C-alpha positions as CSV (number, residue, x, y, z in Angstrom):
1,M,9.5,10.4,51.7
2,I,12.7,10.2,51.0
3,N,12.2,6.3,50.3
4,I,9.7,6.0,48.6
5,T,10.9,8.2,46.3
6,T,14.0,6.3,45.5
7,D,11.7,3.1,45.1
8,L,9.8,4.9,42.7
9,N,12.4,6.2,40.5
10,H,14.7,2.8,41.0
11,T,11.4,0.7,39.7
12,F,11.0,3.5,36.6
13,I,14.1,2.3,35.9
14,L,14.3,-1.3,36.5
15,R,11.2,-0.6,34.0
16,Y,12.5,1.1,31.1
17,L,16.0,0.2,31.1
18,P,15.7,-2.2,28.3
19,Y,13.3,-0.2,26.2
20,I,16.3,2.7,26.3
21,K,18.8,-0.3,25.9
22,K,17.3,-1.1,23.0
23,T,16.8,2.4,21.7
24,L,20.2,3.9,22.3
25,F,21.6,0.3,20.2
26,S,19.3,1.5,17.6
27,Y,20.5,4.7,17.0
28,L,24.5,3.0,18.1
29,F,23.7,0.7,15.4
30,S,22.9,3.9,13.1
31,I,25.8,5.1,13.5
32,I,28.3,2.7,13.4
33,I,26.6,1.8,9.6
34,I,27.1,5.1,8.4
35,I,30.8,5.1,9.7
36,S,31.3,1.6,8.2
37,C,29.9,3.5,4.9
38,T,32.1,6.0,4.9
39,I,35.2,3.8,5.6
40,V,34.6,1.9,2.4
41,S,33.9,4.6,0.2
42,I,37.3,6.4,1.3
43,F,38.8,3.1,0.5
44,F,37.2,2.9,-3.0
45,Y,37.4,6.4,-3.8
46,P,40.6,6.6,-6.0
47,Y,38.4,3.5,-7.8
48,L,34.8,5.1,-8.8
49,K,33.7,8.1,-9.1
50,E,31.9,10.3,-6.5
51,S,28.3,9.5,-7.8
52,N,28.7,5.8,-7.4
53,L,30.4,6.4,-3.6
54,I,26.5,7.9,-2.5
55,M,25.4,4.1,-3.4
56,V,27.2,2.7,-0.4
57,Y,25.6,5.0,1.6
58,L,21.9,4.6,0.4
59,L,22.9,0.8,0.7
60,G,23.9,1.8,4.6
61,V,20.4,3.6,5.0
62,I,18.8,0.3,3.6
63,I,20.2,-1.9,5.9
64,V,19.3,0.1,9.2
65,A,16.1,0.7,7.6
66,L,15.3,-2.9,7.6
67,Q,15.5,-3.1,11.7
68,G,12.0,-1.1,11.2
69,K,12.7,1.5,13.2
70,T,12.0,4.8,11.7
71,R,14.4,7.8,13.9
72,P,17.5,5.8,13.5
73,A,16.8,5.6,9.6
74,V,15.8,9.3,9.0
75,L,19.1,9.8,11.2
76,A,21.7,7.1,8.9
77,S,20.1,9.4,6.5
78,I,21.0,12.3,7.7
79,L,24.4,11.6,8.3
80,S,24.7,9.9,5.3
81,V,24.3,12.9,2.9
82,L,26.8,15.4,5.7
83,S,29.6,12.6,5.0
84,Y,28.9,12.5,1.2
85,E,29.1,16.2,1.1
86,F,32.1,16.7,4.0
87,F,34.6,13.9,2.2
88,F,33.5,13.8,-0.8
89,I,32.3,16.5,-2.6
90,P,35.2,19.6,-3.3
91,P,35.8,21.5,-1.6
92,F,36.8,18.7,0.6
93,L,36.2,18.3,4.3
94,S,33.9,21.2,4.1
95,F,30.1,21.0,3.8
96,S,28.5,22.7,0.3
97,I,24.8,22.9,0.8
98,S,24.3,25.1,-0.6
99,D,24.2,23.3,-4.4
100,I,21.2,22.0,-5.4
101,Q,22.0,18.6,-5.8
102,F,22.4,18.0,-1.8
103,F,19.5,18.5,-0.8
104,F,18.1,16.5,-3.6
105,T,20.1,13.8,-2.5
106,F,18.7,14.5,1.4
107,I,15.3,14.1,0.0
108,V,15.7,10.8,-1.6
109,M,17.3,9.5,1.2
110,Q,14.7,10.7,3.1
111,L,12.0,9.2,0.9
112,V,13.8,5.9,1.2
113,A,14.2,5.4,4.9
114,H,10.8,6.6,5.9
115,I,9.4,3.7,2.9
116,I,11.5,1.0,3.7
117,S,11.4,1.4,7.9
118,Q,7.5,1.9,8.1
119,L,6.7,-1.4,5.9
120,I,8.9,-3.5,7.8
121,R,7.1,-2.0,10.5
122,N,3.7,-2.4,9.4
123,T,4.8,-6.4,7.9
124,R,5.7,-6.7,11.6
125,K,2.4,-5.3,13.4
126,Y,0.4,-7.6,11.1
127,M,2.9,-10.4,11.9
128,E,2.0,-9.9,15.2
129,V,-1.8,-9.7,15.0
130,T,-1.9,-13.0,12.7
131,K,0.0,-14.6,15.6
132,I,-2.7,-14.3,18.0
133,A,-5.5,-14.6,16.1
134,Q,-4.6,-17.4,14.4
135,S,-3.9,-21.1,15.2
136,E,-0.1,-22.6,14.5
137,T,-0.8,-24.1,11.3
138,E,-2.8,-20.6,10.3
139,E,0.0,-18.8,11.6
140,E,2.6,-20.7,9.5
141,R,0.8,-21.0,5.9
142,L,-0.1,-16.6,6.3
143,R,3.3,-16.0,7.4
144,N,4.8,-18.0,3.9
145,I,2.6,-16.4,1.9
146,L,2.7,-12.9,3.1
147,L,7.0,-13.1,3.3
148,T,6.5,-14.4,-0.8
149,S,3.9,-11.5,-2.0
150,V,7.0,-9.0,0.5
151,S,9.5,-10.2,-1.0
152,H,8.6,-10.3,-4.8
153,D,4.9,-7.1,-4.7
154,L,6.6,-4.6,-2.6
155,R,10.3,-5.4,-4.1
156,T,9.3,-5.0,-7.5
157,P,8.1,-1.3,-6.4
158,L,11.0,-0.5,-4.0
159,T,13.8,-1.4,-7.3
160,A,12.0,0.9,-9.4
161,I,12.4,3.5,-6.7
162,M,16.3,2.6,-5.9
163,G,16.3,2.7,-9.7
164,S,15.4,6.2,-10.6
165,A,16.7,7.4,-7.7
166,S,20.6,6.1,-8.1
167,L,19.6,7.3,-12.1
168,L,19.1,11.3,-10.4
169,L,22.1,11.1,-8.6
170,Q,24.2,10.0,-10.7
171,S,24.1,11.8,-13.3
172,G,23.2,14.7,-11.5
173,S,22.0,18.2,-13.5
174,L,23.1,16.3,-17.0
175,I,19.2,14.4,-17.3
176,A,17.2,17.0,-19.4
177,E,14.1,18.5,-16.8
178,D,11.5,16.6,-18.2
179,I,13.3,13.8,-17.5
180,Q,14.0,14.0,-13.7
181,K,10.8,15.0,-14.1
182,E,9.8,12.2,-15.4
183,L,12.0,10.3,-13.2
184,L,10.4,11.3,-10.0
185,Q,6.7,10.7,-11.3
186,N,7.7,7.5,-11.6
187,I,9.3,7.5,-7.6
188,Y,6.1,9.0,-6.8
189,D,3.5,6.3,-8.5
190,E,5.8,3.3,-6.7
191,S,5.5,5.0,-4.0
192,E,2.0,5.5,-4.0
193,Q,1.8,1.7,-5.1
194,L,3.5,0.8,-2.1
195,N,1.6,2.6,0.2
196,H,-2.0,1.1,-1.0
197,L,-0.5,-2.4,-0.9
198,V,0.5,-2.0,2.9
199,N,-2.6,-0.5,3.2
200,N,-4.8,-3.0,1.6
201,I,-3.0,-5.0,4.4
202,L,-3.8,-2.7,7.9
203,R,-7.4,-2.3,6.5
204,L,-7.7,-5.8,6.5
205,I,-6.5,-6.1,10.1
206,R,-8.9,-3.3,11.7
207,L,-11.4,-5.6,9.6
208,E,-10.9,-8.7,11.5
209,S,-9.6,-7.3,15.2
210,G,-13.3,-7.1,15.8
211,P,-16.5,-6.3,15.2
212,I,-16.6,-4.1,12.3
213,K,-18.3,0.1,13.7
214,L,-20.7,0.6,10.7
215,E,-20.9,5.2,10.6
216,K,-24.5,4.3,8.2
217,Q,-26.1,6.9,6.9
218,S,-28.8,7.1,4.4
219,N,-26.7,7.3,1.2
220,A,-27.1,7.7,-2.6
221,L,-25.4,4.6,-4.6
222,E,-25.0,6.7,-7.3
223,D,-23.2,9.6,-5.2
224,I,-20.6,7.0,-4.2
225,L,-20.2,5.2,-7.3
226,G,-19.4,8.8,-9.3
227,V,-16.8,9.2,-6.9
228,T,-14.8,6.1,-7.2
229,L,-14.6,6.7,-10.8
230,N,-13.3,10.4,-10.2
231,K,-10.7,8.6,-8.1
232,L,-10.2,5.4,-10.6
233,E,-9.6,8.5,-13.5
234,K,-6.0,8.3,-14.2
235,R,-6.5,4.2,-14.5
236,L,-9.9,4.2,-16.4
237,L,-7.8,6.7,-19.1
238,N,-10.3,6.6,-22.5
239,R,-12.2,3.2,-21.3
240,P,-15.8,3.1,-21.5
241,I,-17.5,2.6,-18.0
242,L,-21.5,2.1,-18.8
243,T,-23.7,2.7,-16.1
244,Y,-26.9,1.3,-15.5
245,I,-29.0,3.5,-13.1
246,P,-32.5,3.5,-12.2
247,K,-34.3,6.2,-12.3
248,Q,-35.4,8.2,-8.7
249,A,-33.6,5.6,-6.6
250,P,-34.4,5.6,-2.8
251,L,-31.9,6.8,-0.4
252,I,-30.3,3.4,1.5
253,S,-28.8,3.2,5.1
254,F,-24.7,2.4,4.5
255,D,-21.0,3.3,5.8
256,S,-20.3,5.4,2.5
257,T,-16.1,4.9,3.7
258,L,-16.8,1.4,3.6
259,I,-19.4,1.0,0.7
260,G,-17.1,3.7,-1.2
261,Q,-13.8,1.3,-0.8
262,V,-15.9,-2.2,-1.5
263,M,-16.9,-0.2,-5.3
264,F,-13.2,0.9,-5.8
265,N,-11.8,-3.0,-5.1
266,L,-13.8,-4.6,-7.7
267,I,-13.6,-1.4,-10.3
268,E,-9.7,-1.8,-9.7
269,N,-10.0,-5.4,-9.9
270,A,-11.8,-5.4,-13.3
271,I,-9.4,-2.8,-14.5
272,K,-6.3,-4.7,-14.2
273,F,-8.1,-8.2,-15.5
274,S,-9.6,-7.0,-18.6
275,P,-8.2,-5.5,-22.0
276,P,-7.7,-1.7,-21.9
277,D,-9.8,-1.0,-24.2
278,S,-12.6,-2.9,-23.4
279,P,-15.8,-1.1,-21.5
280,L,-16.9,-1.8,-17.5
281,E,-20.2,-1.9,-17.4
282,I,-21.9,-1.3,-13.9
283,S,-25.5,-1.2,-12.9
284,I,-27.4,-0.9,-10.0
285,E,-31.2,-3.0,-9.4
286,L,-33.5,-2.3,-7.0
287,K,-35.2,-5.3,-5.8
288,V,-38.5,-5.8,-3.1
289,Q,-35.6,-5.8,-0.1
290,S,-32.1,-5.5,-1.0
291,V,-30.5,-3.4,-3.7
292,I,-27.6,-5.6,-6.1
293,V,-24.5,-3.5,-7.5
294,K,-22.9,-5.7,-10.7
295,I,-19.2,-4.2,-12.5
296,A,-19.0,-6.6,-15.3
297,D,-15.7,-6.8,-17.8
298,R,-14.4,-8.3,-20.5
299,G,-11.3,-10.1,-18.9
300,C,-11.0,-13.9,-19.3
301,G,-13.2,-14.7,-16.1
302,I,-13.4,-16.8,-13.3
303,L,-13.0,-20.5,-13.3
304,S,-15.5,-22.1,-11.8
305,T,-12.7,-24.3,-9.3
306,E,-12.1,-20.4,-7.8
307,K,-15.0,-19.0,-7.2
308,D,-15.6,-20.3,-3.6
309,K,-11.5,-19.6,-3.1
310,I,-11.7,-15.9,-5.2
311,F,-12.5,-13.5,-1.9
312,D,-10.4,-15.5,0.3
313,K,-7.1,-13.9,2.2
314,F,-4.3,-13.6,-0.5
315,Y,-6.0,-15.7,-3.3
316,R,-4.7,-13.9,-6.9
317,G,-6.0,-17.0,-8.8
318,Q,-4.3,-19.5,-10.8
319,T,-3.9,-17.1,-13.7
320,N,-3.2,-13.8,-11.8
321,T,0.2,-12.1,-12.2
322,S,-0.4,-8.8,-11.8
323,M,1.1,-7.1,-8.5
324,G,-0.8,-7.4,-5.6
325,V,-1.0,-9.3,-1.7
326,G,-4.9,-10.9,-3.0
327,L,-6.2,-8.6,-0.1
328,G,-9.1,-5.8,-2.3
329,L,-11.5,-9.0,-2.6
330,A,-11.2,-10.5,0.9
331,I,-11.5,-6.4,2.0
332,C,-14.4,-6.4,0.1
333,K,-16.1,-10.1,1.7
334,S,-15.8,-9.0,4.9
335,I,-17.6,-5.0,4.4
336,I,-20.4,-7.0,2.4
337,Q,-21.1,-9.5,5.1
338,A,-20.4,-6.3,7.9
339,H,-23.4,-5.1,6.5
340,K,-25.8,-8.2,6.2
341,G,-25.1,-8.5,2.0
342,N,-23.7,-11.1,0.3
343,I,-20.7,-10.9,-2.4
344,W,-20.5,-13.6,-5.2
345,T,-19.2,-13.2,-8.9
346,E,-20.4,-14.9,-11.7
347,R,-18.8,-16.1,-15.6
348,R,-20.6,-13.6,-18.2
349,N,-21.4,-14.6,-21.8
350,G,-19.8,-13.8,-24.1
351,G,-16.3,-13.2,-21.6
352,G,-15.8,-11.7,-18.6
353,S,-16.5,-11.6,-14.9
354,I,-19.7,-9.8,-12.9
355,F,-18.9,-9.2,-9.4
356,C,-22.2,-8.5,-7.6
357,F,-22.6,-7.5,-4.2
358,T,-26.6,-6.9,-2.4
359,L,-27.1,-4.3,0.7
360,P,-30.3,-5.0,2.4
361,I,-32.8,-2.1,2.4
362,K,-36.2,-1.7,3.9
363,V,-39.5,-2.1,2.2
364,L,-39.7,0.3,-0.9
365,S,-42.4,2.7,-1.2
366,K,-42.8,2.0,-4.6
367,E,-41.1,-0.4,-7.4
368,I,-38.7,1.3,-9.8
369,N,-37.9,-0.4,-13.1
370,G,-34.1,0.1,-13.7
371,A,-32.0,-0.8,-16.9
372,C,-29.4,-4.1,-16.9
373,F,-27.2,-5.9,-18.9
374,G,-27.2,-9.0,-20.3
375,M,-25.9,-11.6,-18.5
């Protein structure tokens, strides 16, 4: 009995020893980085203001977070704040945790640590999935595109977050309260954009990892449209929204969450690529065996050479200069195909684009006529 227990313990240790070593190394790396930051800060202390020294610690937190491990990054952020308060804030060699700036600095450090570590972890997960699902040539192509997108599209909001946080940390209570709220709102908005970009990547992975399990129920398309427009209320601002919905439209069986995502992506796409004061026109047309949803804008339109590429993963268009990794329309395509429908785009007379998708329906009890805008 003793020998069996000893063998089991030995097997357990051998199996998990690499993981334990890796975990301990991550925490040790975090501690070493913060100690290094403290040494550097002490060296530059006579030449820099105290408020500038926190940027050294912020750099250390980013370095740790880039390893993609949240807990070591959180540890680094905590040690950074404590070291900064202990060594460089009067009274020296003590903690003045009653100071409101201590808590604000702690929150910003935690925010940076969580955002960066989660982004790195999610990006690594995505890269692992592509290695399994794609051929070697396809893997290389997707990796290059993803890294390009990450380096630009994810770095842009992260730079804005760090800029606002740096200004708040350096100036402290000297900034007016309304300016502080504006900077904090900027941090929140850019964090939300980061979250949106990462969620698009993860959502496409889930859609392509296997057969999509649809949770179909009888729904009214106009209800899903209303919910979607409410979500985009801040983005729409004063933009005119014209809707053309047939009277007494029947209920249709579809996954409301996924179709809501399709509408969200298509309307958001129309907002991005059309003038802010131009109207958006949304129609629902009933046919004998399907329903057609059309979202039209007055943007620059889709080139004829792009019609077959616009729904591909990571394709962003020849004239696209906005932020995004080119996944929104690819997600729409996967969802609509899972519903046995079709999705396509058309050029609109007078300028602009029309994005259309169909959902199959059973035989209608009677013909219902609805308004539709001109093509």
